[in-house]
C-alpha positions in Angstrom: 80.1 39.5 130.9 76.5 39.4 129.8 73.5 38.9 131.9 70.0 38.0 130.7 66.5 37.8 131.9 66.8 34.1 132.6 69.5 34.7 135.2 67.2 37.2 136.9 64.4 34.7 136.7 66.5 32.0 138.4 67.5 34.4 141.2 63.8 35.4 141.7 62.9 31.8 141.8 65.5 31.1 144.4 64.3 34.0 146.5 60.7 32.8 146.2 61.6 29.4 147.4 63.6 30.7 150.3 61.0 33.2 151.5 58.0 31.1 150.7 54.5 32.7 150.2 51.2 32.4 152.1 47.8 33.9 152.1 46.2 35.2 155.3 43.1 33.2 154.7 44.9 30.0 153.8 45.7 28.9 157.4 43.6 28.7 160.5 45.0 29.6 164.0 44.6 26.0 165.1 46.8 24.6 162.3 50.5 23.8 163.0 52.8 26.3 161.4 54.3 25.2 158.0 57.9 23.9 158.1 60.4 26.4 156.6 63.5 25.7 154.7 66.7 26.1 156.7 68.9 28.4 154.6 71.6 29.1 157.1 73.9 26.6 155.6 73.2 27.2 151.9 75.7 28.8 149.5 75.4 30.6 146.2 76.9 29.1 143.1 77.1 31.2 139.9 77.9 30.3 136.3 78.8 33.0 133.8 80.4 33.6 130.4 83.3 35.7 129.2 83.2 36.3 125.4 80.5 35.2 123.0 79.1 31.8 124.0 76.4 30.1 126.1 76.1 27.7 129.1 73.8 25.0 130.5 73.9 24.1 134.1 72.2 21.8 136.6 72.5 21.2 140.3 69.7 18.6 140.8 71.6 15.6 139.4 70.2 15.9 135.9 72.1 16.6 132.7 72.4 20.3 131.8 70.3 21.2 128.7 71.0 24.1 126.4 68.0 26.4 125.6 67.8 26.6 121.8 65.4 29.6 121.9 66.8 31.7 124.7 70.5 30.7 125.3 71.7 31.1 128.9 74.8 33.3 129.5 74.3 33.3 133.3 73.0 30.9 136.0 72.7 31.1 139.8 71.4 28.9 142.5 71.4 28.5 146.3 72.6 25.0 147.2 73.7 23.0 150.2 77.5 22.3 150.6 78.6 19.3 148.6 75.9 19.7 145.9 77.2 18.5 142.5 77.2 21.1 139.7 77.3 20.0 136.1 77.9 22.7 133.5 78.5 22.7 129.8 79.7 25.5 127.5 79.4 26.0 123.7 79.4 28.7 121.1 77.6 28.9 117.7 79.0 32.2 116.7 81.5 32.2 113.7 85.0 33.1 114.7 84.5 32.2 118.4 85.6 29.1 120.3 85.5 27.8 123.9 88.8 28.1 125.7 88.5 27.1 129.4 86.6 27.2 132.7 87.8 29.1 135.7 86.6 29.0 139.3 86.8 32.3 141.1 89.4 33.5 138.5 91.6 30.3 138.8 91.9 28.0 135.8 89.9 24.9 136.2 89.5 22.9 133.0 89.7 23.1 129.2 87.0 20.5 128.8 83.6 21.9 127.6 81.7 20.1 130.4 82.7 20.1 134.1 81.2 18.2 137.1 82.3 19.7 140.4 81.1 19.6 144.1 80.2 23.0 145.4 81.6 23.5 148.9 81.8 27.3 149.0 80.4 30.4 147.3 81.9 30.2 143.9 81.6 31.7 140.4 82.5 29.5 137.4 83.2 31.3 134.2 83.2 29.8 130.7 85.7 31.7 128.6 85.4 32.1 124.8 88.0 33.6 122.5 88.1 34.9 118.9 89.9 33.2 116.1 91.9 35.8 114.1 91.4 34.0 110.8 95.1 33.8 110.2 96.0 30.9 108.0 99.1 29.4 109.5 100.2 26.6 111.8 100.5 27.8 115.4 102.9 26.3 117.9 102.0 23.6 120.4 104.4 24.8 123.1 104.9 28.3 124.2 108.7 28.0 124.2 108.5 27.5 120.4 106.9 30.9 119.8 109.6 33.0 118.2 107.8 35.2 115.6 104.2 36.5 115.4 103.4 33.9 112.7 103.8 31.3 115.4 100.8 32.5 117.5 98.5 34.5 115.2 96.3 31.4 114.5 95.7 30.9 118.2 92.4 32.1 119.9 92.9 35.6 121.2 91.2 38.0 123.5 92.9 41.3 122.5 95.0 42.4 119.5 96.2 45.8 118.4 99.0 48.3 118.1 100.3 51.7 119.0 103.1 53.7 117.4 105.9 51.3 118.4 104.4 47.9 119.5 102.0 45.2 118.3 100.3 43.3 121.1 98.6 40.0 120.8 96.9 38.4 123.9 96.2 34.7 123.2 95.3 31.4 124.8 97.5 28.3 124.7 97.1 25.1 126.8 94.8 26.8 129.3 97.1 29.8 129.9 96.7 33.5 128.8 99.9 35.0 127.2 100.8 38.5 126.0 103.1 38.7 123.0 104.7 42.0 122.0 106.6 42.8 118.8 108.5 46.0 118.3 107.3 47.9 115.2 109.9 49.3 112.8 109.0 52.8 111.8 108.0 51.9 108.2 105.8 49.0 109.4 104.1 51.3 112.0 103.3 53.9 109.3 101.8 51.2 107.0 99.7 49.8 109.8 98.3 53.2 110.7 97.6 53.8 107.0 95.3 50.8 106.5 91.6 51.8 106.2 89.4 50.5 109.0 86.7 49.8 106.4 89.0 47.8 104.2 87.5 44.3 103.8 91.1 42.9 103.6 92.3 44.9 106.6 93.2 41.8 108.7 95.0 40.1 105.9 97.1 43.3 105.3 97.9 43.5 109.0 99.0 39.8 109.1 101.3 40.4 106.1 103.0 43.3 107.8 103.6 41.7 111.2 103.8 37.9 110.7 107.6 37.9 110.3 108.3 40.2 113.3 110.2 38.7 116.2 108.4 38.4 119.5 110.4 40.7 121.8 108.4 40.2 125.0 106.3 37.2 126.0 104.4 37.4 129.3 102.6 34.4 130.9 99.7 36.4 132.4 98.1 33.4 134.1 101.2 32.2 135.8 102.1 35.6 137.0 98.8 36.3 138.8 99.8 37.2 142.4 98.9 34.6 145.0 96.7 35.4 148.0 99.8 35.4 150.2 101.4 38.0 148.0 98.3 40.2 148.1 98.3 40.2 151.9 101.3 42.5 151.8 99.0 45.4 150.9 96.8 44.9 154.0 97.2 47.9 156.2 98.3 50.2 153.4 96.4 53.4 152.7 94.5 53.8 149.5 96.8 56.6 148.6 99.8 54.3 148.9 98.2 52.0 146.4 97.7 54.8 144.0 101.3 56.0 144.5 102.5 52.5 143.5 100.6 52.6 140.2 97.2 51.2 141.1 94.2 52.7 139.4 90.7 53.2 140.7 88.2 51.7 138.3 85.0 51.7 140.4 83.6 51.5 143.9 80.7 50.6 146.1 80.8 52.9 149.1 78.1 51.1 151.0 80.3 48.0 151.4 83.6 49.9 150.9 84.5 47.5 148.0 86.7 49.2 145.3 87.7 47.8 141.9 91.3 48.7 141.4 93.8 47.8 138.6 97.5 47.2 138.6 98.2 46.3 135.0 97.4 43.9 133.6 95.1 42.7 136.5 92.0 43.9 138.3 91.4 43.4 142.0 88.6 43.9 144.5 90.0 45.9 147.4 88.0 46.2 150.6 88.9 49.3 152.7 88.3 50.3 156.3 87.4 53.9 157.1 84.6 56.3 156.8 84.0 58.7 154.0 80.9 60.7 152.9 79.4 59.1 149.7 78.0 62.5 148.7 81.4 64.2 148.7 83.8 61.4 147.9 86.9 62.7 146.1 89.6 60.3 145.0 92.5 62.7 145.5 91.4 63.8 148.9 89.8 60.7 150.5 91.9 57.6 149.4 94.5 58.5 152.0 91.9 58.2 154.7 91.2 54.5 153.9 93.1 51.4 155.0 93.3 48.2 153.0 91.4 45.4 154.7 91.7 42.8 151.9 92.8 42.4 148.3 91.3 39.7 146.0 92.3 39.0 142.4 89.4 39.6 140.0 90.7 39.0 136.5 93.1 39.9 133.6 92.5 43.3 132.0 94.3 46.3 130.5 96.8 44.1 128.7 98.1 46.9 126.5 99.7 48.8 129.4 103.3 47.6 129.2 104.6 50.2 131.7 104.3 48.1 134.8 106.4 44.9 135.0 104.7 41.7 136.0 105.1 40.4 139.5 
C-alpha cells in the first residue's frame, strides 16, 4: 500500500489545525485567550489504495477531485462523527482495473465512488487488480467455474505455480477466490521450462493450463473469521498460537501489537505481558505473552495450501 508526500502533508495540516500556532508578541496580557478547537470527540478517517490506482476524497461536502499532476494514493483527516466522506477511485495504468472498496477490511462496494457517514475510526481501501490478458470469456457465477479457462480472464491479485499446483487468486462479484489446479508431471516440467524473459511467456502458460480442471476453489472473502470466532484466542499464549500454525510477521513492542499470519490471512494480535525490547526472542518470549485481542487485517499468503480454511 503506497504512501506519498501528499498523505504526509494532509496529516501535518491536520496536526497544525489541531494544535494551532501563536507568536509570543501577537497577544497582549489583557486580551481574552483565543478559542481552541475541541478535538476530544474527533475521529480519524483514512483512505488508501491496494494495487496500482489513485483516489480522490473530500469531507467538506465538496466533490472529490483527482490531482492530475500528483495523484493521491492516501488520504487522512480528523473529522467529527457523522461527517460525510465522499471518495472516488480510478486507475490509468494498462492492465489494472478497479475492483472494490473495503472498510476496515470488510467489503463495502464495487462502485468507483462511495458516499458514507464516518462514525468511527475507519480505513477505506480502494482495491485494484491486474488483468491477465487472457483472451477468453470468464464465468459470471462462481459455481460455473470448472476449468482454469473459466477464470483466467478475471482480474487477479496473485498467480503462479509450484511443482504440483497452479494457483490463481481472482476477484468475482466483489469476492476474492483462490482456484487451484493439480499439475500433471509433464505440464509441470513444461511450465518450469518456459524462459522468464520470453515475450510470449504468458500465452504459453495459458495454453498449458487453460484446460486443467479446478480441483480446489476457496472463497477467501466468505471464510474470513468473524470477530466472535477470533475471541476464542483471547487468553491463549503467543506460543499456543505458534503451535497452531500462526506465524509472526512483525511487531511493535511499545504497544505490544503483533502482525501474525494464519494462512491465508493476516491479523493484528495485541498481547498482555512484559518483555525486554532489547532481548526479545520469538522462541523464548512468545510463551510469556497472553492474547488480549485479535483483529482481522487482510488476505495474504494465498499460496500456502497446507492450512484448511475456517
